[in-house]
Backbone as a chain_set.jsonl record, in Angstrom:
{"seq": "MKVEALIFNGIAVFCIATAVIYGVWSHEPIGTTALALSAGLTALIGGFFWFVSRRIDARPEDRKDAEIADGAGELGFFSPGSYWPFGMAVSAGLMGLALAFWYPWLVILAGLALLLTIGGLLFEYYVGQNAHT", "coords": {"N": [[85.056, 86.016, 56.166], [83.037, 85.816, 54.562], [83.315, 84.818, 52.18], [83.543, 81.989, 52.906], [80.999, 81.574, 54.002], [79.525, 81.929, 51.576], [80.528, 79.562, 50.402], [79.581, 77.373, 51.727], [76.787, 77.84, 52.059], [76.375, 77.688, 49.337], [76.878, 75.057, 49.0], [74.912, 73.925, 50.282], [72.251, 74.659, 49.23], [72.574, 73.176, 46.793], [72.874, 70.62, 47.712], [69.966, 70.589, 48.483], [68.52, 70.881, 46.365], [69.376, 68.742, 45.107], [68.381, 66.621, 46.628], [65.782, 66.95, 46.657], [65.444, 66.578, 43.596], [66.719, 63.76, 43.504], [64.735, 62.345, 45.336], [62.162, 62.749, 43.965], [62.614, 61.548, 41.73], [63.438, 58.901, 42.764], [62.234, 57.835, 44.675], [63.282, 56.984, 46.989], [63.452, 56.761, 50.662], [65.847, 56.953, 52.153], [68.437, 57.879, 50.685], [67.427, 60.517, 50.007], [66.913, 61.661, 52.862], [69.413, 61.753, 53.619], [70.768, 63.396, 51.882], [69.168, 65.768, 52.616], [69.82, 65.903, 55.41], [72.457, 66.562, 54.931], [72.321, 68.845, 53.609], [71.059, 70.486, 55.416], [73.107, 70.334, 57.711], [75.221, 71.888, 56.169], [74.17, 74.264, 55.655], [73.983, 75.094, 58.431], [76.758, 75.487, 58.83], [77.319, 77.253, 57.048], [75.507, 79.513, 58.046], [76.443, 80.117, 60.49], [79.015, 80.907, 59.73], [78.272, 83.09, 58.057], [76.902, 84.87, 60.464], [79.354, 85.249, 62.112], [81.236, 86.603, 60.202], [79.633, 89.132, 59.98], [80.279, 90.256, 62.577], [82.704, 90.288, 63.041], [86.068, 92.331, 62.145], [86.605, 93.033, 58.648], [88.636, 90.657, 56.952], [91.698, 90.146, 55.304], [91.144, 88.201, 53.213], [88.749, 88.683, 52.686], [88.41, 91.135, 51.258], [88.542, 92.604, 48.04], [90.373, 94.545, 46.978], [92.894, 93.264, 48.511], [96.138, 93.023, 49.028], [98.926, 90.591, 49.163], [100.713, 90.867, 51.185], [98.956, 92.106, 52.771], [98.133, 90.143, 54.404], [100.116, 89.243, 55.911], [102.383, 88.513, 58.854], [101.796, 87.189, 62.164], [100.229, 84.38, 62.39], [99.359, 82.738, 64.69], [100.065, 80.161, 67.037], [101.579, 77.513, 66.674], [102.175, 74.188, 67.263], [105.363, 72.867, 66.72], [106.662, 70.048, 66.786], [104.935, 67.788, 67.921], [103.518, 65.065, 69.212], [101.047, 64.258, 70.031], [98.761, 64.775, 68.201], [98.916, 62.649, 66.347], [98.62, 60.486, 68.198], [96.012, 61.192, 69.078], [94.391, 60.73, 66.628], [94.886, 57.994, 66.217], [93.578, 57.173, 68.018], [90.973, 58.126, 67.859], [90.554, 56.805, 65.243], [90.441, 54.211, 66.433], [88.262, 54.092, 67.869], [85.935, 54.618, 65.916], [86.457, 52.192, 64.767], [85.715, 50.529, 67.119], [82.919, 51.298, 67.355], [81.596, 50.943, 65.074], [82.206, 47.9, 64.981], [80.998, 47.432, 67.044], [81.987, 46.813, 69.955], [81.891, 47.053, 72.844], [83.683, 47.12, 75.443], [85.852, 48.127, 73.915], [85.15, 50.277, 73.231], [85.16, 51.825, 75.333], [87.685, 51.848, 76.087], [88.92, 53.325, 74.068], [87.373, 55.405, 74.042], [88.672, 56.258, 76.758], [91.373, 56.338, 75.926], [91.186, 58.534, 73.88], [90.122, 60.601, 75.548], [92.424, 61.162, 76.974], [94.539, 61.551, 75.293], [93.475, 63.781, 74.017], [93.603, 65.604, 76.553], [96.453, 65.678, 76.832], [97.002, 66.894, 74.314], [96.245, 69.463, 74.951], [97.317, 70.459, 77.188], [100.078, 70.421, 76.547], [101.72, 72.617, 76.227], [101.782, 73.459, 79.091], [102.787, 71.82, 81.402], [105.463, 69.684, 82.693], [108.804, 69.781, 80.919], [108.084, 72.042, 78.869], [106.908, 73.754, 79.961], [105.313, 77.111, 79.974], [106.652, 79.602, 82.142]], "CA": [[84.594, 84.929, 56.114], [82.018, 85.749, 53.757], [83.329, 83.667, 51.11], [83.247, 80.523, 53.206], [79.728, 81.412, 54.31], [78.681, 81.441, 50.454], [80.64, 78.382, 49.632], [78.798, 76.42, 52.589], [75.65, 77.814, 51.497], [75.929, 77.165, 47.98], [76.968, 73.362, 48.826], [73.641, 73.653, 50.932], [71.369, 74.81, 47.894], [72.934, 72.296, 45.778], [71.966, 69.672, 48.442], [68.656, 70.559, 48.932], [68.095, 70.721, 45.207], [69.393, 67.294, 44.873], [67.622, 65.842, 47.193], [64.566, 67.049, 45.668], [65.194, 65.714, 42.232], [66.742, 62.429, 43.915], [63.248, 61.933, 46.021], [61.205, 62.348, 42.964], [63.225, 60.271, 40.636], [63.976, 57.334, 43.002], [60.966, 57.377, 45.75], [64.109, 56.142, 47.82], [63.653, 57.912, 51.756], [67.146, 57.122, 52.751], [68.939, 58.75, 50.08], [66.894, 61.817, 50.477], [67.11, 62.197, 53.896], [70.921, 61.752, 53.892], [70.708, 64.751, 51.377], [68.352, 66.811, 53.219], [70.675, 66.237, 56.762], [73.722, 67.189, 54.701], [71.897, 70.166, 53.218], [70.91, 71.153, 56.892], [74.516, 70.711, 58.548], [76.019, 72.816, 55.708], [73.356, 75.617, 55.881], [74.116, 75.321, 59.769], [78.043, 75.682, 59.004], [77.156, 78.529, 56.592], [74.886, 80.469, 58.729], [77.459, 80.545, 61.466], [80.509, 81.815, 59.072], [77.877, 84.537, 57.8], [77.121, 85.325, 61.428], [80.795, 85.587, 62.615], [81.466, 87.575, 59.409], [78.979, 90.24, 60.4], [80.791, 90.651, 63.596], [84.441, 90.718, 63.068], [86.206, 93.296, 61.22], [86.64, 92.294, 57.224], [89.963, 90.165, 56.89], [92.406, 90.499, 53.842], [90.75, 87.604, 52.107], [87.308, 89.191, 52.174], [88.702, 92.326, 50.301], [88.762, 92.75, 46.915], [91.759, 94.926, 46.786], [93.491, 92.834, 49.236], [97.528, 92.355, 48.631], [99.389, 89.49, 49.672], [101.236, 91.548, 52.461], [98.14, 92.375, 54.049], [97.898, 88.987, 55.096], [101.634, 88.77, 56.743], [102.347, 88.523, 60.367], [101.765, 86.078, 63.044], [98.745, 83.876, 62.697], [99.404, 82.029, 65.846], [101.397, 79.57, 67.692], [101.39, 75.922, 66.312], [103.607, 73.284, 67.929], [106.404, 72.282, 65.701], [106.841, 69.02, 66.991], [103.903, 67.35, 69.03], [103.113, 63.859, 68.668], [99.667, 64.34, 70.392], [97.709, 64.802, 67.27], [98.965, 61.451, 65.914], [97.863, 59.815, 69.278], [94.098, 61.459, 69.04], [94.124, 60.163, 65.002], [95.01, 56.777, 66.371], [92.27, 56.934, 69.411], [89.607, 58.364, 67.11], [90.241, 55.53, 64.653], [89.949, 53.07, 67.128], [86.958, 54.59, 68.377], [85.258, 54.323, 64.816], [86.312, 50.912, 64.8], [84.729, 50.037, 68.285], [81.699, 51.548, 67.138], [81.495, 49.947, 63.901], [81.868, 46.762, 65.363], [80.197, 47.308, 68.453], [82.884, 46.433, 71.081], [81.66, 48.065, 74.109], [84.992, 47.254, 76.095], [86.887, 48.847, 73.06], [84.604, 51.622, 73.017], [85.642, 52.41, 76.453], [89.352, 52.041, 76.185], [89.251, 53.903, 72.88], [87.391, 56.751, 74.873], [89.89, 56.875, 77.529], [92.777, 57.076, 74.819], [90.864, 59.697, 73.317], [90.315, 61.706, 76.324], [94.159, 61.44, 77.581], [95.374, 62.36, 74.204], [93.246, 65.147, 74.186], [94.184, 66.481, 77.63], [97.656, 65.715, 76.52], [97.561, 68.253, 73.386], [95.702, 70.855, 75.488], [98.228, 70.952, 78.359], [101.371, 70.236, 76.416], [102.884, 73.544, 76.905], [101.521, 74.01, 80.623], [103.305, 70.966, 82.171], [106.841, 69.26, 82.338], [109.906, 70.423, 80.377], [107.869, 72.84, 78.017], [105.643, 74.663, 80.366], [105.585, 78.196, 79.995], [107.051, 80.043, 83.357]], "C": [[83.004, 84.812, 55.492], [82.109, 84.963, 52.678], [82.827, 82.385, 51.483], [81.843, 80.781, 53.82], [79.148, 81.051, 52.728], [79.196, 80.337, 49.95], [79.489, 77.188, 50.339], [77.201, 76.466, 51.967], [75.117, 77.58, 50.227], [76.108, 75.597, 47.739], [75.341, 73.281, 49.519], [72.426, 73.69, 50.028], [71.572, 73.605, 47.11], [72.359, 70.947, 46.757], [70.325, 69.723, 48.489], [68.091, 70.225, 47.464], [68.455, 69.045, 44.794], [68.678, 66.436, 45.421], [66.335, 65.883, 46.91], [64.432, 66.154, 44.83], [65.489, 64.04, 42.528], [65.394, 61.889, 44.439], [62.535, 61.666, 44.868], [61.674, 61.407, 41.955], [63.286, 58.931, 41.299], [62.874, 57.208, 44.05], [61.682, 56.418, 46.751], [64.249, 57.187, 49.463], [64.939, 57.883, 52.315], [68.142, 57.927, 52.217], [68.363, 60.34, 50.459], [66.992, 62.108, 51.709], [68.407, 62.316, 54.153], [71.157, 63.254, 53.112], [70.289, 65.673, 51.767], [69.264, 66.883, 54.56], [71.698, 66.983, 56.223], [73.484, 68.462, 53.917], [72.037, 71.174, 54.714], [72.357, 71.641, 57.765], [75.245, 71.869, 57.45], [75.456, 74.218, 55.757], [73.896, 75.841, 57.421], [75.651, 75.95, 59.843], [77.967, 77.182, 58.178], [76.715, 79.613, 57.168], [75.711, 80.89, 59.829], [78.667, 81.351, 60.935], [79.616, 83.2, 58.842], [77.384, 85.318, 59.097], [78.351, 85.998, 62.034], [81.142, 86.591, 61.586], [80.918, 89.025, 59.669], [79.66, 90.94, 61.43], [81.955, 91.118, 63.601], [84.631, 91.687, 61.893], [86.579, 92.294, 59.681], [88.5, 91.864, 57.242], [90.354, 90.211, 55.276], [91.759, 89.739, 52.792], [89.051, 87.705, 51.715], [87.364, 90.41, 51.211], [89.179, 92.022, 48.968], [90.121, 93.329, 46.24], [92.71, 94.809, 47.822], [95.091, 92.849, 48.606], [97.962, 91.293, 49.603], [99.993, 90.094, 50.936], [100.397, 91.955, 53.165], [97.993, 91.291, 54.884], [99.072, 88.43, 56.084], [101.27, 89.314, 57.95], [101.778, 87.386, 60.967], [100.361, 85.478, 62.997], [98.547, 82.962, 63.942], [100.276, 81.066, 66.3], [100.906, 77.931, 67.307], [102.955, 75.259, 66.364], [104.262, 72.401, 66.911], [106.763, 70.636, 65.812], [105.882, 67.995, 67.94], [103.574, 65.682, 67.998], [101.396, 63.351, 69.281], [98.393, 64.087, 69.672], [97.903, 63.264, 66.391], [98.356, 60.295, 66.89], [96.095, 59.886, 69.243], [93.748, 60.813, 67.641], [94.001, 58.474, 65.415], [93.709, 56.311, 67.186], [91.21, 57.076, 68.584], [89.412, 57.421, 66.131], [89.832, 54.379, 65.058], [88.73, 52.892, 67.737], [86.151, 54.373, 67.594], [85.053, 52.752, 64.95], [85.251, 50.054, 65.578], [83.363, 50.127, 68.089], [80.951, 50.596, 66.063], [81.119, 48.794, 63.913], [81.198, 46.331, 66.844], [80.862, 46.523, 69.548], [82.691, 47.336, 72.453], [82.894, 48.3, 75.134], [86.011, 48.101, 75.368], [86.549, 49.96, 72.906], [85.279, 52.53, 74.393], [86.9, 52.697, 76.524], [89.308, 52.86, 75.021], [88.703, 55.448, 73.479], [88.169, 57.332, 75.613], [91.223, 57.421, 76.902], [92.734, 58.292, 74.402], [90.899, 60.999, 74.373], [91.623, 62.144, 76.785], [94.932, 61.623, 76.326], [94.89, 63.768, 73.871], [93.712, 66.292, 75.334], [95.59, 66.552, 77.381], [98.166, 67.093, 75.535], [97.306, 69.396, 73.888], [96.333, 71.213, 76.353], [99.855, 70.574, 78.104], [102.063, 71.039, 76.901], [102.416, 74.367, 78.348], [102.215, 73.179, 81.717], [104.598, 70.644, 81.732], [107.665, 70.124, 81.558], [109.521, 71.862, 79.418], [106.879, 73.687, 78.695], [106.271, 76.308, 80.23], [105.539, 78.939, 81.466], [107.23, 81.175, 83.095]], "O": [[82.103, 84.036, 55.807], [81.111, 84.423, 52.2], [82.012, 81.721, 50.843], [81.504, 79.7, 54.302], [78.427, 80.066, 52.571], [78.555, 79.859, 49.014], [78.785, 76.392, 49.718], [76.561, 75.507, 51.535], [73.947, 77.35, 49.92], [75.716, 74.963, 46.759], [74.633, 72.381, 49.067], [71.618, 72.763, 50.088], [70.547, 73.014, 46.769], [71.355, 70.353, 46.365], [69.646, 68.697, 48.53], [67.242, 69.34, 47.366], [67.656, 68.332, 44.186], [68.289, 65.457, 44.785], [65.702, 64.827, 46.907], [63.699, 65.169, 44.917], [64.797, 63.158, 42.02], [64.972, 60.887, 43.861], [62.225, 60.5, 44.624], [60.951, 60.543, 41.458], [63.208, 57.905, 40.623], [62.657, 56.009, 44.229], [61.165, 55.428, 47.269], [64.985, 58.173, 49.49], [65.219, 58.845, 53.03], [68.775, 58.668, 52.969], [68.983, 61.138, 51.163], [67.276, 63.305, 51.741], [68.646, 63.109, 55.063], [71.691, 64.174, 53.731], [70.859, 66.709, 51.424], [69.507, 68.046, 54.881], [72.007, 68.023, 56.806], [74.467, 69.122, 53.582], [72.757, 72.133, 54.991], [72.649, 72.728, 58.262], [75.858, 72.776, 58.013], [76.178, 75.207, 55.884], [74.293, 76.993, 57.595], [75.899, 76.786, 60.712], [78.524, 78.165, 58.666], [77.297, 80.681, 56.979], [75.678, 82.086, 60.119], [79.21, 82.265, 61.555], [80.027, 84.271, 59.289], [77.408, 86.537, 58.929], [78.334, 87.171, 62.406], [81.409, 87.671, 62.114], [81.666, 89.999, 59.581], [79.722, 92.166, 61.336], [82.279, 92.205, 64.079], [83.84, 91.902, 60.975], [86.77, 91.078, 59.694], [89.4, 92.664, 57.501], [89.589, 90.287, 54.314], [91.669, 90.202, 51.654], [88.371, 87.115, 50.875], [86.427, 90.642, 50.448], [90.126, 91.258, 48.777], [90.767, 92.832, 45.318], [93.361, 95.788, 48.19], [95.075, 92.61, 47.398], [97.425, 91.14, 50.7], [99.518, 89.536, 51.925], [100.744, 92.275, 54.301], [97.73, 91.472, 56.073], [98.987, 87.454, 56.829], [100.395, 90.131, 58.237], [101.243, 86.566, 60.22], [99.418, 86.059, 63.535], [97.429, 82.469, 64.095], [101.423, 81.183, 65.869], [99.893, 77.391, 67.751], [104.084, 75.495, 65.932], [103.761, 71.405, 66.389], [107.146, 70.07, 64.788], [106.534, 67.418, 68.81], [103.471, 65.372, 66.811], [100.781, 62.328, 68.979], [97.371, 63.527, 70.068], [96.911, 62.837, 65.801], [97.716, 59.341, 66.448], [95.247, 59.0, 69.341], [92.621, 60.318, 67.61], [93.094, 57.788, 64.944], [93.023, 55.308, 66.991], [90.429, 56.126, 68.534], [88.252, 57.05, 65.955], [89.103, 53.601, 64.443], [88.218, 51.823, 68.071], [85.196, 53.812, 68.13], [83.997, 52.153, 65.153], [84.376, 49.29, 65.17], [82.598, 49.262, 68.516], [80.032, 49.79, 66.211], [80.155, 48.351, 63.288], [81.014, 45.27, 67.439], [80.247, 45.573, 70.033], [83.462, 48.205, 72.859], [83.127, 49.414, 75.605], [86.894, 48.71, 75.972], [87.345, 50.802, 72.49], [85.765, 53.66, 74.349], [87.273, 53.768, 77.005], [90.409, 53.384, 75.187], [89.4, 56.461, 73.418], [88.503, 58.512, 75.504], [91.895, 58.42, 77.158], [93.669, 59.093, 74.402], [91.474, 62.07, 74.177], [91.904, 63.329, 76.966], [96.126, 61.881, 76.477], [95.613, 64.707, 73.538], [94.061, 67.454, 75.127], [96.076, 67.621, 77.747], [99.069, 67.914, 75.699], [97.919, 70.391, 73.501], [96.168, 72.402, 76.628], [100.699, 70.445, 78.991], [102.906, 70.788, 77.762], [102.634, 75.549, 78.615], [102.29, 73.651, 82.851], [105.025, 71.085, 80.665], [107.278, 71.29, 81.474], [110.403, 72.695, 79.205], [106.051, 74.306, 78.028], [107.457, 76.609, 80.364], [104.446, 78.918, 82.031], [107.616, 81.956, 83.965]]}, "num_chains": 1, "name": "protein.A"}
């Protein structure tokens, strides 16, 4: 995770430098604030990755002498055919649309749909015909 930390911290440094240059040349507060907040968010992610990289063992991606075979093996379980991510995307898009045009009834409806689809994704392999027994 050290590589990821370097990438995000590099982006944070770039955003800080860009915010300073942009603020000096344009005297426009909104863009400067947006760049400064972007720097803060990327520094937060970079700091988290750096913190995690100190606590875990070195991954094959972090070693200079690693071979492709070092990363072989099971990475985790990924659902091969789930429709829940599509429902989550539609619900999140509907939530964004509802917030953009500020339709309170649609915000509530999209929020409920989003909670339903997140719950469906989380419990997909714990209930019904796919339950692990």
